[in-house]
C-alpha positions as CSV (number, residue, x, y, z in Angstrom):
1,M,16.7,-19.4,-9.5
2,K,18.1,-18.0,-6.3
3,C,21.3,-17.8,-4.3
4,Q,21.5,-20.2,-1.3
5,K,19.8,-18.7,1.7
6,K,18.3,-19.4,5.1
7,E,14.8,-18.3,5.6
8,Q,12.3,-18.8,8.4
9,V,8.9,-17.3,9.3
10,F,8.7,-16.2,12.9
11,N,6.0,-14.0,14.5
12,Q,4.9,-12.4,11.2
13,L,8.5,-11.8,10.3
14,I,10.7,-13.5,7.7
15,I,14.2,-14.1,9.2
16,K,16.7,-14.2,6.3
17,E,20.4,-14.9,6.1
18,A,21.8,-14.6,2.6
19,L,24.7,-13.0,0.7
20,D,22.2,-11.0,-1.4
21,F,20.2,-9.8,1.7
22,N,21.7,-6.3,1.3
23,N,20.4,-6.1,-2.2
24,E,16.9,-6.7,-0.8
25,I,17.2,-4.1,1.9
26,G,18.4,-1.5,-0.6
27,A,15.5,-2.3,-3.0
28,I,12.9,-2.1,-0.2
29,F,14.3,1.3,0.9
30,L,14.3,2.7,-2.6
31,L,10.8,1.4,-3.2
32,S,9.6,3.2,-0.1
33,Q,11.2,6.4,-1.4
34,F,9.5,6.0,-4.8
35,E,6.2,5.5,-3.0
36,K,6.8,8.7,-1.0
37,I,7.6,10.8,-4.1
38,L,4.6,9.5,-6.1
39,R,2.3,10.1,-3.1
40,E,3.5,13.7,-2.7
41,Y,2.6,14.3,-6.4
42,Q,-0.8,12.6,-5.9
43,I,-0.1,10.0,-8.6
44,N,-2.6,7.2,-8.4
45,V,-0.1,4.3,-8.2
46,W,0.0,1.9,-5.3
47,L,3.1,0.4,-3.7
48,N,3.5,-1.6,-0.5
49,P,6.8,-0.7,1.3
50,L,7.9,-3.4,3.7
51,S,9.3,-3.0,7.2
52,F,12.7,-4.5,7.7
53,N,15.6,-4.8,10.2
54,S,19.2,-5.5,9.4
55,Y,20.8,-7.5,12.2
56,C,24.2,-8.1,10.5
57,F,25.8,-7.6,7.2
58,N,24.0,-10.4,5.4
59,G,21.0,-11.1,7.6
60,G,17.9,-9.6,9.2
61,S,14.1,-9.6,9.1
62,I,11.4,-8.6,6.7
63,E,7.7,-8.3,7.5
64,V,5.2,-10.9,6.3
65,I,2.5,-9.5,4.1
66,P,-0.9,-10.5,5.7
67,N,-4.0,-11.6,3.7
68,S,-2.1,-12.3,0.6
69,N,-1.1,-15.3,-1.5
70,S,1.4,-15.7,-4.3
71,I,0.1,-16.3,-7.8
72,H,1.8,-19.6,-7.7
73,E,-0.2,-20.6,-4.5
74,I,-3.4,-19.4,-6.0
75,K,-2.9,-21.4,-9.2
76,S,-1.8,-24.4,-7.1
77,C,-4.9,-24.4,-4.9
78,V,-7.6,-23.3,-7.3
79,S,-8.3,-25.0,-10.6
80,L,-8.4,-21.9,-12.9
81,N,-7.0,-21.3,-16.3
82,N,-6.1,-17.7,-15.4
83,L,-6.5,-15.1,-12.7
84,I,-9.4,-13.3,-14.3
85,S,-11.6,-16.2,-13.3
86,L,-10.5,-15.7,-9.7
87,F,-11.5,-12.0,-9.9
88,E,-14.9,-12.8,-11.3
89,K,-15.5,-15.3,-8.5
90,R,-14.4,-12.9,-5.7
91,I,-16.5,-9.9,-6.7
92,D,-19.8,-9.0,-8.2
93,K,-20.2,-7.2,-11.5
94,R,-20.8,-3.8,-9.9
95,R,-17.5,-3.9,-8.1
96,Q,-15.4,-5.2,-10.9
97,T,-14.5,-1.8,-12.3
98,H,-13.3,-0.5,-8.9
99,T,-11.3,-3.7,-8.3
100,I,-9.6,-3.5,-11.7
101,R,-8.6,0.1,-10.9
102,K,-7.0,-1.1,-7.7
103,F,-5.2,-3.8,-9.6
104,L,-3.9,-1.5,-12.3
105,E,-2.7,1.1,-9.8
106,S,-0.5,-1.6,-8.1
107,M,0.5,-3.0,-11.5
108,A,1.7,0.5,-12.6
109,G,3.6,1.1,-9.4
110,Y,5.5,-2.2,-9.4
111,S,6.1,-2.0,-13.1
112,L,7.8,1.4,-12.5
113,V,10.0,-0.1,-9.7
114,C,10.9,-3.2,-11.6
115,Y,11.9,-1.2,-14.7
116,I,13.9,1.6,-13.0
117,L,15.6,-0.8,-10.5
118,Q,15.8,-3.7,-12.9
119,I,14.4,-6.1,-10.4
120,K,14.6,-9.7,-11.7
121,D,13.6,-13.2,-10.7
122,R,9.9,-12.2,-11.2
123,H,8.3,-15.6,-11.3
124,N,4.9,-16.3,-9.9
125,A,6.1,-17.2,-6.4
126,N,7.6,-13.7,-6.0
127,I,4.4,-11.9,-7.0
128,L,1.5,-11.8,-4.5
129,L,-2.2,-10.8,-4.7
130,N,-3.7,-9.4,-1.5
131,K,-7.3,-9.5,-0.3
132,D,-8.0,-6.2,-2.2
133,N,-6.7,-7.8,-5.4
134,R,-3.6,-5.6,-5.5
135,L,-0.3,-7.0,-6.8
136,I,2.7,-7.0,-4.4
137,H,6.2,-8.0,-5.5
138,V,8.6,-9.5,-3.0
139,D,12.1,-10.9,-2.9
140,F,14.4,-8.3,-4.4
141,A,17.7,-10.2,-4.3
142,F,18.5,-9.4,-7.9
143,I,18.5,-5.7,-8.8
144,L,20.5,-3.1,-10.8
145,G,22.0,-5.5,-13.2
146,S,22.4,-8.6,-11.1
147,L,20.8,-11.7,-12.5
148,P,19.7,-15.1,-11.1
149,G,22.3,-17.5,-12.5
150,N,23.6,-14.7,-14.8
151,L,20.8,-15.8,-17.2
152,K,19.3,-13.0,-19.3
153,L,15.9,-14.7,-19.5
154,E,13.6,-11.8,-18.4
155,A,12.3,-8.7,-20.0
156,M,14.4,-5.6,-19.8
157,S,11.2,-3.6,-19.1
158,F,8.9,-5.4,-16.6
159,K,6.7,-8.5,-16.4
160,M,3.4,-8.4,-18.3
161,S,1.9,-11.9,-18.2
162,K,-1.2,-13.1,-20.1
163,D,-3.0,-13.3,-16.7
164,F,-2.4,-9.6,-16.0
165,V,-3.7,-8.6,-19.5
166,N,-6.8,-10.8,-19.0
167,I,-7.5,-9.1,-15.7
168,L,-7.6,-5.8,-17.5
169,K,-9.9,-7.3,-20.1
170,G,-7.3,-7.2,-22.9
171,E,-4.6,-4.8,-24.3
172,T,-7.0,-2.8,-26.4
173,T,-9.3,-1.8,-23.5
174,Q,-9.8,1.4,-21.6
175,S,-8.4,-0.3,-18.5
176,F,-5.1,-1.1,-20.3
177,D,-4.9,2.4,-21.7
178,H,-5.4,3.7,-18.1
179,L,-2.6,1.5,-16.9
180,K,-0.2,3.0,-19.5
181,E,-1.4,6.5,-18.5
182,V,-0.8,6.0,-14.8
183,F,2.6,4.4,-15.5
184,T,3.7,7.2,-17.7
185,R,2.6,9.9,-15.2
186,G,4.6,8.1,-12.5
187,F,7.6,7.8,-14.8
188,L,7.6,11.6,-15.6
189,I,7.4,12.4,-11.9
190,L,10.2,10.0,-10.9
191,R,12.3,11.4,-13.7
192,K,11.9,14.9,-12.2
193,N,13.2,13.6,-8.9
194,T,16.3,11.9,-10.3
195,C,18.6,13.8,-7.9
196,K,16.7,12.3,-4.9
197,I,16.8,8.8,-6.4
198,L,20.5,9.1,-7.2
199,K,21.4,10.4,-3.7
200,I,19.7,7.3,-2.1
201,S,21.2,4.9,-4.7
202,K,24.7,6.3,-4.2
203,F,24.5,5.7,-0.5
204,F,23.7,2.0,-0.9
205,I,26.1,1.4,-3.8
206,F,29.1,3.2,-2.4
207,E,28.6,2.0,1.1
208,G,28.4,-1.5,-0.2
209,R,24.8,-2.0,0.7
210,L,23.8,-3.1,-2.7
211,N,26.9,-5.3,-3.3
212,N,27.5,-3.5,-6.6
213,K,31.0,-2.0,-6.6
214,T,31.1,-0.1,-9.9
215,K,29.7,3.3,-10.9
216,T,28.3,1.6,-14.0
217,R,25.1,0.7,-12.1
218,L,24.4,4.4,-11.4
219,F,25.0,5.4,-15.0
220,E,22.6,2.7,-16.2
221,L,20.0,3.8,-13.7
222,V,20.2,7.4,-15.0
223,E,20.0,6.2,-18.6
224,R,16.7,4.3,-17.8
225,L,15.2,7.6,-16.6
226,K,15.7,9.1,-20.1
227,L,16.7,12.6,-19.0
228,K,17.6,13.6,-22.6
229,L,14.1,13.1,-23.8
230,N,11.3,15.7,-23.7
231,D,8.0,14.8,-22.1
232,L,6.3,13.8,-25.4
233,Q,9.3,11.6,-26.2
234,C,9.0,10.0,-22.8
235,V,5.3,9.2,-23.3
236,K,6.2,7.4,-26.5
237,F,9.1,5.6,-24.7
238,C,6.7,4.4,-21.9
239,H,4.3,3.1,-24.5
240,K,7.1,1.3,-26.2
241,L,8.0,-0.4,-22.8
242,F,4.5,-1.8,-22.7
243,K,4.8,-3.1,-26.2
244,D,8.2,-4.7,-25.5
245,S,6.9,-6.3,-22.3
246,L,3.9,-7.8,-24.1
247,E,6.1,-9.2,-26.9
248,D,9.1,-10.3,-24.9
249,W,9.7,-14.0,-25.3
250,R,12.3,-14.1,-22.4
251,T,9.6,-13.7,-19.8
252,K,7.8,-16.7,-21.0
253,Q,11.0,-18.7,-21.1
254,Y,11.9,-17.8,-17.6
255,D,8.5,-18.8,-16.3
256,K,8.9,-22.1,-18.1
257,Y,12.3,-22.6,-16.6
258,Q,11.0,-21.9,-13.0
259,N,8.1,-24.3,-13.7
260,L,10.5,-27.1,-14.7
261,A,13.2,-26.5,-12.2
262,N,11.2,-25.5,-9.1
263,G,7.6,-26.4,-9.9
264,I,6.4,-22.8,-9.9
265,K,3.0,-22.5,-11.6
266,I,2.9,-20.5,-14.9
């Protein structure tokens, strides 16, 4: 479910005009800062910051991501029960471990961003898979507490679909444990850089760039970073986020809604 918007692809750019366009620009900018912080600390997460231009208050351009398809497109064009089958067709056995590592690094990165910024509307048309089998999230119209249709039908943590778990060979595997480890290390680093994150967030919120007019959004963002917990408690908290995301019924309901309302594949 999305706000009404105009969108056109032109010369590898998506030209958008929408009331929530400034939310998207703010989220892209914050994502790029997260990527910079994590790269400085040599955390093995992967994010794909997008280039953008803002031409007016509610319009501008965002780059098209080359060599990638949404999970919805993949499932629409290929008769597969889940994405793990696609992985096995794309690569040989010797490369599967390396490819799974790439996938989990991107999964860890975007899970961090989705949780901290509370990015919603995470259906399969807004999640891409590139030629290197890395996840890329797009369309950040709903962040920091804003919800599509004001429906609370998505996990408060991040999206962990059955397909993602299957790619990692299950939730009791070494790959899944590695995903949790990378996510947790990234969370601890971002928590240590709360001042940087707040400084950037305050600029967008108080300048009206995120369309959120209350200080509540900032307090909620700080709360999600769990500054009162020690490192061991944070590790346990991060593991609980994964448990919550695996068991959250709202994610499944939102996917079902998008399937019925807009034909987006589950």
